[in-house]
N, C-alpha and C positions, 0 to 999 in steps of 0.2 A: 503493498499500501503507500500511497505517498500522502507526505504532511504538506499541505495548503494552507498557507496563509494570506489572509485580508488585512495587509498593512496600514489600509485606511481606519481600521477599526482596530485596532492594535492601540493599546493604553500604555503598555510599557509596566503593568503590574508586576510580571515576575513569576507568576503562578506558575507557567506553565513551563519555564528555565526549574523551576525547582523540582518539578516531577520528573523532566527528562534533562538533567543537565549534558548529558552525553548526546542529545541529540540537537538543541538549541540552545540559545544565551542570547543577554541582552548585551547590546554593543554601550559604547560611555554616554550614548546619545540617547539610552533606554528603547532603540530600534532594536526588533527580534530578528535574529537570524537563525534561521534554520542551516542546520551543520549537516544534519544527513537527514534529506529529504524523503528517499527510499527506506522502509522501514517494514521488519518482520522478524518473529519469535519474540526474544523478550524485549526488544526493540519496542514492536508493535504496542506492547501491553504497556509500556511506557508512553508513547505519543497518545494512546486511549486516554490516559490520564491526563495527557495536557491539555489534550481537546477538552474534556470534562471540565477541569478547572478555571480554563478560560472565563473569567466574569463577564466579557464581552463580543464572545462568542466569532474570535479570529482565525480560528485554527479550526480545522476538518481535517478529516483522513478520505480519500477518494481513490 
């Protein structure tokens, strides 16, 4: 699956980064960077958690 980000919706809360720090991070300007866009296995579970915790629904899995 692929992690997709709606950058316009992202407010930089960082909850997704806490759920999946090996997949994404906030840069110095609090903009989310997806480091590993294609996920499977254990990373898929972490990506699903990141999608769930986003308070503005800026992330999705496709």
